[in-house]
C-alpha positions in Angstrom: -73.3 54.4 67.6 -75.5 51.9 65.8 -78.4 52.2 63.3 -81.0 52.1 66.1 -79.4 55.0 67.9 -79.3 56.9 64.6 -83.0 56.2 64.0 -83.9 57.5 67.4 -81.9 60.7 66.8 -83.6 61.2 63.4 -87.0 60.5 64.9 -86.5 63.1 67.6 -85.2 65.6 65.1 -88.2 65.1 62.8 -90.6 65.2 65.7 -92.9 62.6 64.1 -95.8 60.8 65.9 -96.0 57.0 66.1 -98.2 56.6 63.0 -95.9 58.6 60.7 -92.7 57.1 62.2 -94.0 53.6 61.8 -94.3 54.2 58.0 -90.6 55.3 57.9 -89.4 52.6 60.3 -90.9 49.8 58.2 -89.5 51.0 54.9 -86.4 49.1 53.8 -84.9 52.1 52.1 -84.9 54.0 55.4 -83.4 51.0 57.2 -80.5 51.3 54.7 -80.4 55.1 55.3 -80.1 54.6 59.1 -77.2 52.2 58.6 -75.4 54.4 56.1 -76.0 57.6 58.1 -73.4 56.5 60.6 -70.6 56.6 58.0 -72.1 59.7 56.3 -71.9 61.7 59.5 -68.1 61.6 59.2 -68.4 64.0 56.1 -69.2 67.6 55.5 -70.0 69.0 52.1 -67.9 71.9 50.9 -68.7 74.2 48.0 -65.6 76.2 47.2 -65.8 79.3 45.1 -63.6 78.8 42.0 -64.7 81.8 40.0 -66.3 85.1 41.0 -66.9 88.3 39.2 -69.2 91.1 40.2 -70.8 89.2 43.1 -73.2 91.5 45.0 -72.9 89.2 48.0 -69.1 89.4 48.1 -68.3 85.7 47.4 -64.6 85.5 46.4 -62.4 82.8 45.0 -61.3 80.4 47.7 -64.3 81.1 49.9 -66.0 77.9 51.2 -69.7 77.3 52.0 -69.9 74.4 54.5 -72.9 72.0 54.9 -73.3 68.9 57.1 -73.8 65.6 55.3 -77.5 66.1 55.5 -77.4 69.4 53.6 -77.7 71.8 56.5 -75.8 75.1 56.0 -73.5 75.3 59.0 -74.0 79.0 59.7 -71.2 79.4 62.2 -68.7 78.1 59.6 -69.9 80.2 56.7 -69.5 83.8 55.6 -71.9 86.4 57.0 -73.5 86.7 53.6 -74.5 83.7 51.5 -76.2 84.6 48.2 -79.8 83.1 47.8 -79.3 83.0 44.1 -76.5 80.4 44.5 -78.5 78.1 46.8 -80.9 76.5 44.3 -78.1 75.1 42.2 -76.2 74.1 45.2 -79.3 72.2 46.4 -79.1 70.0 43.3 -75.5 69.1 44.1 -76.1 68.6 47.8 -78.9 66.1 46.9 -76.5 64.2 44.6 -73.9 63.9 47.4 -76.5 63.1 50.0 -77.9 60.3 47.7 -74.4 58.8 47.4 -73.8 59.0 51.2 -77.2 57.5 52.1 -76.7 54.6 49.6 -73.2 53.8 51.0 -71.3 55.0 48.0 -68.3 57.3 47.7 -69.9 60.7 48.0 -67.3 62.2 45.6 -68.5 60.1 42.7 -70.8 62.9 41.5 -69.8 63.4 37.9 -70.8 67.0 37.5 -69.9 68.7 40.8 -69.5 72.3 39.6 -72.3 74.8 39.4 -72.9 78.5 39.6 -75.4 81.2 40.5 -78.4 82.2 38.4 -76.8 85.6 37.6 -75.6 85.6 34.0 -73.1 88.5 34.2 -73.1 91.9 32.6 -72.8 90.7 29.0 -76.1 88.9 29.4 -77.9 91.6 31.4 -76.9 90.6 34.9 -74.4 91.8 37.6 -71.8 89.1 37.8 -71.4 85.4 38.2 -70.1 82.9 40.8 -69.0 79.3 40.2 -68.5 76.7 42.9 -67.2 73.2 43.1 -68.7 70.8 45.6 -66.9 68.0 47.4 -67.4 65.8 50.4 -64.6 66.0 53.0 -64.0 63.9 56.0 -64.4 66.0 59.1 -61.1 66.9 60.9 
């Protein structure tokens, strides 16, 4: 697959008209994205639970949340329940990994790849707390 084929797939997915697409197509940063997306598609982003205490959604140590390289939660590869209070902080990490992938860099060069949910735990007035570590893995 080449960058023109990737661009066609992205255009179809975005469902943009000619005027909007021409703005994207002429932008050099998106030309770079189209080129790097080919390599990026070989990865998936994995957030592994490394600590869990009192999680109302049932997240446990070792559990993995799987996203494609564009940040889409792959629902068929994930637990039935994914806590919404974990997602905002994961979004920040997903963006950092996505930026590396789209710029042709090693996606795992994210310096701070660990985050947690918003819940502060019982000692601070909450229920519990979950911590995850994100990494980019080559698809099997």
